[in-house]
N, CA, C and O of each residue as an XYZ file, in Angstrom:
468
protein
N       0.839     -1.185      0.000
C       0.000      0.000      0.000
C       0.883      1.247      0.000
O       1.935      1.273      0.638
N       0.441      2.284     -0.726
C       1.113      3.566     -0.803
C       0.189      4.626     -0.232
O      -1.006      4.643     -0.526
N       0.743      5.505      0.581
C      -0.004      6.627      1.127
C       0.604      7.936      0.644
O       1.825      8.095      0.642
N      -0.252      8.878      0.232
C       0.166     10.208     -0.182
C      -0.520     11.227      0.720
O      -1.736     11.173      0.905
N       0.246     12.146      1.277
C      -0.286     13.153      2.183
C       0.134     14.531      1.702
O       1.324     14.842      1.651
N      -0.859     15.369      1.343
C      -0.594     16.743      0.946
C      -0.589     17.652      2.171
O      -1.269     17.383      3.161
N       0.184     18.728      2.091
C       0.209     19.731      3.139
C       0.620     21.066      2.535
O       1.111     21.119      1.407
N       0.420     22.140      3.285
C       0.852     23.459      2.863
C      -0.242     24.386      2.386
O       0.024     25.551      2.090
N      -1.471     23.895      2.304
C      -2.567     24.748      1.885
C      -2.955     25.738      2.966
O      -2.472     25.663      4.096
N      -3.840     26.674      2.608
C      -4.292     27.665      3.558
C      -4.943     28.840      2.876
O      -5.252     28.789      1.685
N      -5.153     29.907      3.640
C      -5.771     31.138      3.157
C      -4.691     32.176      2.891
O      -3.887     32.482      3.771
N      -4.673     32.719      1.672
C      -3.707     33.752      1.296
C      -4.410     34.854      0.526
O      -5.470     34.635     -0.062
N      -3.813     36.044      0.532
C      -4.340     37.165     -0.230
C      -3.920     37.070     -1.687
O      -2.900     36.451     -1.989
N      -4.683     37.671     -2.600
C      -4.255     37.714     -3.997
C      -2.843     38.274     -4.120
O      -2.497     39.260     -3.468
N      -2.029     37.632     -4.967
C      -0.642     38.018     -5.119
C       0.304     37.302     -4.184
O       1.520     37.424     -4.331
N      -0.220     36.558     -3.228
C       0.598     35.830     -2.283
C       1.131     34.531     -2.845
O       0.897     34.197     -4.007
N       1.860     33.791     -1.996
C       2.498     32.544     -2.408
C       2.245     31.441     -1.393
O       2.059     31.701     -0.205
N       2.242     30.202     -1.880
C       2.171     29.009     -1.054
C       3.034     27.929     -1.689
O       3.220     27.910     -2.905
N       3.561     27.030     -0.861
C       4.239     25.845     -1.359
C       3.544     24.604     -0.819
O       3.482     24.396      0.393
N       3.021     23.783     -1.721
C       2.376     22.538     -1.357
C       3.383     21.398     -1.388
O       4.281     21.374     -2.230
N       3.230     20.452     -0.464
C       4.075     19.269     -0.408
C       3.215     18.023     -0.479
O       2.090     18.009      0.021
N       3.744     16.973     -1.101
C       3.094     15.669     -1.171
C       4.121     14.627     -0.771
O       5.060     14.357     -1.519
N       3.947     14.040      0.404
C       4.880     13.052      0.933
C       4.331     11.645      0.716
O       3.186     11.360      1.066
N       5.149     10.769      0.139
C       4.773      9.389     -0.114
C       5.386      8.474      0.934
O       6.530      8.671      1.342
N       4.627      7.476      1.369
C       5.114      6.500      2.333
C       4.478      5.148      2.049
O       3.559      5.041      1.237
N       4.978      4.109      2.729
C       4.495      2.762      2.515
C       5.384      2.011      1.548
O       6.609      2.109      1.615
N       4.770      1.260      0.648
C       5.500      0.483     -0.349
C       5.830      1.377     -1.536
O       5.154      1.343     -2.565
N       6.890      2.185     -1.375
C       7.172      3.247     -2.334
C       8.241      2.897     -3.361
O       8.528      3.713     -4.237
N       8.840      1.707     -3.284
C       9.849      1.348     -4.274
C       9.232      1.337     -5.665
O       8.210      0.690     -5.896
N       9.861      2.058     -6.591
C       9.370      2.125     -7.948
C       8.267      3.144     -8.179
O       7.699      3.195     -9.270
N       7.952      3.956     -7.178
C       6.877      4.925     -7.327
C       7.317      6.085     -8.214
O       8.476      6.498     -8.190
N       6.377      6.598     -8.992
C       6.605      7.769     -9.829
C       5.543      8.819     -9.529
O       4.348      8.526     -9.554
N       5.979     10.035     -9.247
C       5.032     11.123     -9.073
C       4.511     11.569    -10.435
O       5.292     11.816    -11.353
N       3.192     11.671    -10.563
C       2.563     12.108    -11.807
C       2.441     13.624    -11.845
O       2.879     14.258    -12.805
N       1.844     14.215    -10.801
C       1.684     15.653    -10.783
C       0.601     16.106     -9.827
O       0.174     15.360     -8.945
N       0.159     17.357    -10.018
C      -0.832     17.999     -9.175
C      -2.111     18.289     -9.949
O      -2.069     18.679    -11.116
N      -3.249     18.094     -9.285
C      -4.568     18.386     -9.820
C      -5.300     19.287     -8.841
O      -4.909     19.390     -7.678
N      -6.369     19.944     -9.305
C      -7.196     20.735     -8.410
C      -8.658     20.625     -8.810
O      -8.982     20.324     -9.959
N      -9.540     20.873     -7.839
C     -10.974     20.791     -8.073
C     -11.684     21.843     -7.240
O     -11.565     21.857     -6.014
N     -12.425     22.724     -7.905
C     -13.243     23.727     -7.249
C     -14.683     23.216     -7.166
O     -15.072     22.363     -7.964
N     -15.487     23.719     -6.215
C     -16.871     23.263     -6.083
C     -17.646     23.400     -7.390
O     -17.635     24.458     -8.020
N     -18.315     22.330     -7.789
C     -19.095     22.334     -9.012
C     -18.308     22.084    -10.274
O     -18.895     21.963    -11.349
N     -16.988     22.003    -10.176
C     -16.136     21.792    -11.342
C     -15.528     20.401    -11.325
O     -15.488     19.741    -10.287
N     -15.055     19.958    -12.487
C     -14.343     18.700    -12.583
C     -12.895     18.889    -12.153
O     -12.353     19.993    -12.219
N     -12.275     17.798    -11.713
C     -10.875     17.841    -11.352
C     -10.036     18.077    -12.603
O     -10.240     17.421    -13.624
N      -9.088     19.018    -12.523
C      -8.273     19.369    -13.669
C      -6.794     19.258    -13.351
O      -6.368     19.455    -12.213
N      -6.024     18.941    -14.372
C      -4.574     18.861    -14.239
C      -3.985     20.261    -14.132
O      -4.316     21.140    -14.927
N      -3.116     20.466    -13.154
C      -2.456     21.748    -12.945
C      -1.014     21.709    -13.437
O      -0.598     22.569    -14.213
N      -0.255     20.718    -12.990
C       1.147     20.576    -13.353
C       1.523     19.108    -13.276
O       1.055     18.395    -12.388
N       2.365     18.643    -14.199
C       2.698     17.231    -14.247
C       4.089     17.006    -14.813
O       4.638     17.855    -15.515
N       4.650     15.839    -14.492
C       5.874     15.363    -15.107
C       5.509     14.477    -16.289
O       4.605     13.647    -16.190
N       6.203     14.648    -17.402
C       6.010     13.778    -18.547
C       6.801     12.496    -18.352
O       7.573     12.372    -17.401
N       6.605     11.537    -19.262
C       7.318     10.266    -19.178
C       8.820     10.442    -19.330
O       9.588      9.591    -18.879
N       9.252     11.524    -19.953
C      10.670     11.795    -20.147
C      11.276     12.644    -19.038
O      12.469     12.944    -19.072
N      10.470     13.035    -18.056
C      10.971     13.822    -16.947
C      10.825     15.324    -17.106
O      11.216     16.076    -16.214
N      10.272     15.778    -18.220
C       9.989     17.194    -18.397
C       8.714     17.557    -17.645
O       8.093     16.704    -17.012
N       8.332     18.821    -17.717
C       7.151     19.294    -16.995
C       6.142     19.910    -17.942
O       6.506     20.494    -18.963
N       4.862     19.774    -17.593
C       3.758     20.401    -18.305
C       2.914     21.186    -17.316
O       2.745     20.773    -16.169
N       2.381     22.325    -17.763
C       1.548     23.168    -16.922
C       0.277     23.554    -17.655
O       0.272     23.733    -18.873
N      -0.809     23.680    -16.888
C      -2.023     24.252    -17.448
C      -1.758     25.698    -17.855
O      -0.987     26.398    -17.199
N      -2.394     26.143    -18.933
C      -2.175     27.507    -19.406
C      -2.470     28.541    -18.320
O      -1.825     29.589    -18.270
N      -3.426     28.256    -17.464
C      -3.838     29.210    -16.446
C      -2.792     29.441    -15.361
O      -2.877     30.430    -14.633
N      -1.803     28.547    -15.234
C      -0.805     28.674    -14.171
C       0.611     28.839    -14.698
O       1.536     29.004    -13.902
N       0.812     28.802    -15.994
C       2.149     28.942    -16.562
C       2.783     30.264    -16.146
O       2.150     31.318    -16.201
N       4.040     30.187    -15.731
C       4.758     31.363    -15.289
C       4.555     31.696    -13.832
O       5.269     32.540    -13.289
N       3.589     31.048    -13.176
C       3.298     31.318    -11.771
C       3.572     30.122    -10.865
O       3.986     30.303     -9.719
N       3.348     28.903    -11.358
C       3.520     27.683    -10.574
C       4.742     26.919    -11.056
O       5.086     26.967    -12.237
N       5.404     26.206    -10.129
C       6.546     25.370    -10.459
C       6.427     24.032     -9.736
O       6.300     23.994     -8.512
N       6.469     22.933    -10.495
C       6.427     21.598     -9.914
C       7.850     21.065     -9.782
O       8.691     21.312    -10.646
N       8.118     20.335     -8.702
C       9.431     19.748     -8.481
C       9.289     18.496     -7.627
O       8.220     18.228     -7.080
N      10.365     17.735     -7.516
C      10.358     16.525     -6.698
C      11.732     16.284     -6.104
O      12.750     16.671     -6.677
N      11.746     15.640     -4.949
C      12.965     15.257     -4.266
C      12.866     13.754     -4.030
O      12.195     13.317     -3.095
N      13.525     12.965     -4.868
C      13.407     11.508     -4.791
C      13.945     10.973     -3.472
O      13.404     10.008     -2.933
N      15.009     11.588     -2.940
C      15.578     11.139     -1.676
C      14.590     11.299     -0.527
O      14.586     10.494      0.404
N      13.763     12.319     -0.585
C      12.763     12.572      0.455
C      11.394     12.000      0.112
O      10.462     12.118      0.908
N      11.256     11.380     -1.061
C       9.975     10.826     -1.507
C       8.870     11.879     -1.428
O       7.774     11.614     -0.934
N       9.176     13.060     -1.917
C       8.269     14.192     -1.795
C       8.190     14.968     -3.103
O       9.195     15.150     -3.791
N       6.987     15.422     -3.439
C       6.748     16.280     -4.593
C       6.230     17.615     -4.083
O       5.533     17.674     -3.070
N       6.574     18.688     -4.794
C       6.220     20.032     -4.369
C       5.509     20.792     -5.485
O       5.663     20.478     -6.665
N       4.734     21.792     -5.094
C       4.153     22.745     -6.025
C       4.317     24.135     -5.432
O       3.636     24.492     -4.470
N       5.226     24.922     -6.009
C       5.412     26.303     -5.603
C       4.426     27.170     -6.370
O       4.428     27.169     -7.601
N       3.582     27.909     -5.654
C       2.536     28.721     -6.259
C       2.783     30.182     -5.912
O       2.742     30.561     -4.742
N       3.039     31.001     -6.926
C       3.284     32.423     -6.760
C       2.205     33.234     -7.468
O       1.475     32.712     -8.311
N       2.112     34.502     -7.122
C       1.147     35.413     -7.746
C      -0.248     34.811     -7.775
O      -0.908     34.808     -8.814
N      -0.690     34.307     -6.649
C      -1.960     33.595     -6.580
C      -3.139     34.515     -6.871
O      -3.142     35.691     -6.507
N      -4.141     33.947     -7.539
C      -5.357     34.648     -7.922
C      -6.572     33.984     -7.277
O      -6.507     32.804     -6.930
N      -7.681     34.713     -7.108
C      -8.889     34.081     -6.564
C      -9.326     32.858     -7.370
O      -9.890     31.921     -6.805
N      -9.076     32.851     -8.670
C      -9.435     31.723     -9.513
C      -8.650     30.455     -9.187
O      -9.025     29.370     -9.631
N      -7.566     30.573     -8.417
C      -6.787     29.410     -8.009
C      -7.406     28.686     -6.815
O      -6.936     27.613     -6.437
N      -8.437     29.248     -6.225
C      -9.088     28.633     -5.073
C      -9.654     27.268     -5.444
O     -10.459     27.154     -6.369
N      -9.230     26.232     -4.719
C      -9.644     24.862     -5.009
C      -9.014     23.930     -3.982
O      -8.178     24.345     -3.179
N      -9.427     22.665     -4.019
C      -8.730     21.617     -3.298
C      -7.682     21.041     -4.239
O      -7.994     20.667     -5.370
N      -6.449     20.971     -3.776
C      -5.338     20.495     -4.591
C      -4.964     19.078     -4.182
O      -4.835     18.780     -2.995
N      -4.790     18.200     -5.180
C      -4.489     16.790     -4.966
C      -3.191     16.409     -5.671
O      -2.901     16.912     -6.756
N      -2.411     15.522     -5.056
C      -1.255     14.960     -5.734
C      -1.580     13.546     -6.199
O      -2.419     12.862     -5.613
N      -0.898     13.118     -7.267
C      -1.106     11.801     -7.847
C       0.232     11.130     -8.113
O       1.176     11.766     -8.581
N       0.304      9.833     -7.809
C       1.491      9.029     -8.096
C       1.055      7.695     -8.676
O      -0.123      7.340     -8.624
N       2.014      6.956     -9.230
C       1.681      5.679     -9.834
C       2.853      4.712     -9.726
O       3.991      5.115     -9.488
N       2.549      3.418     -9.908
C       3.532      2.347     -9.989
C       3.134      1.411    -11.113
O       2.005      1.444    -11.604
N       4.085      0.575    -11.511
C       3.801     -0.413    -12.533
C       3.413      0.192    -13.867
O       2.531     -0.324    -14.553
N       4.067      1.287    -14.241
C       3.775      1.918    -15.514
C       2.363      2.457    -15.611
O       1.822      2.586    -16.710
N       1.754      2.777    -14.468
C       0.410      3.314    -14.441
C      -0.666      2.296    -14.110
O      -1.845      2.644    -14.045
N      -0.282      1.049    -13.900
C      -1.251      0.027    -13.536
C      -1.861      0.309    -12.167
O      -3.046      0.061    -11.943
N      -1.036      0.834    -11.246
C      -1.495      1.235     -9.923
C      -1.432      2.747     -9.815
O      -0.394      3.342    -10.101
N      -2.524      3.378     -9.407
C      -2.609      4.823     -9.260
C      -2.997      5.190     -7.838
O      -3.802      4.502     -7.209
N      -2.420      6.279     -7.331
C      -2.639      6.692     -5.953
C      -2.936      8.186     -5.903
O      -2.346      8.976     -6.640
N      -3.872      8.562     -5.013
C      -4.248      9.953     -4.795
C      -4.094     10.322     -3.331
O      -4.321      9.492     -2.450
N      -3.708     11.566     -3.068
C      -3.712     12.082     -1.712
C      -5.104     12.516     -1.306
O      -6.040     12.447     -2.103
N      -5.245     12.964     -0.062
C      -6.553     13.361      0.463
C      -6.951     14.777      0.055
O      -8.117     15.150      0.184
N      -6.007     15.560     -0.430
C      -6.278     16.922     -0.852
C      -5.984     17.943      0.225
O      -6.084     17.650      1.416
N      -5.619     19.150     -0.201
C      -5.401     20.263      0.714
C      -6.064     21.508      0.135
O      -5.934     21.789     -1.056
N      -6.776     22.255      0.982
C      -7.549     23.408      0.543
C      -6.656     24.625      0.365
O      -5.868     24.961      1.248
N      -6.784     25.282     -0.782
C      -6.132     26.555     -1.051
C      -7.219     27.591     -1.313
O      -8.031     27.425     -2.223
N      -7.236     28.657     -0.522
C      -8.216     29.727     -0.677
C      -7.490     31.043     -0.875
O      -6.684     31.443     -0.035
N      -7.771     31.720     -1.983
C      -7.152     32.997     -2.306
C      -8.237     34.065     -2.236
O      -9.126     34.106     -3.086
N      -8.166     34.922     -1.233
C      -9.205     35.923     -1.010
C      -8.664     37.054     -0.155
O      -7.785     36.847      0.682
N      -9.197     38.259     -0.371
C      -8.852     39.399      0.448
C      -9.890     39.643      1.533
O      -9.750     40.578      2.322
């Protein structure tokens, strides 16, 4: 079993910054971090930032230039640095990982990000 735990969410003013963390534990040998997703009330879950199969990064157009995804394999942790936050970024943010070439998929419990003055 693999467990993913997100942290770092909270309430920030427009223009502020947050760094989200996703820590993996359990049977983590061979685990690959996929990326970050978010979901606002009434909306479908959408991809925010992800690692490609070649190790490059992809970002949603709405966050390009503001968000940065990274990972620390030694710490079994993935991060999302969020700068210049906007009210439209308000959502629950989830991390996703996989094993076995995508045969096994894992989700964290989510962390709330609220951008408001």
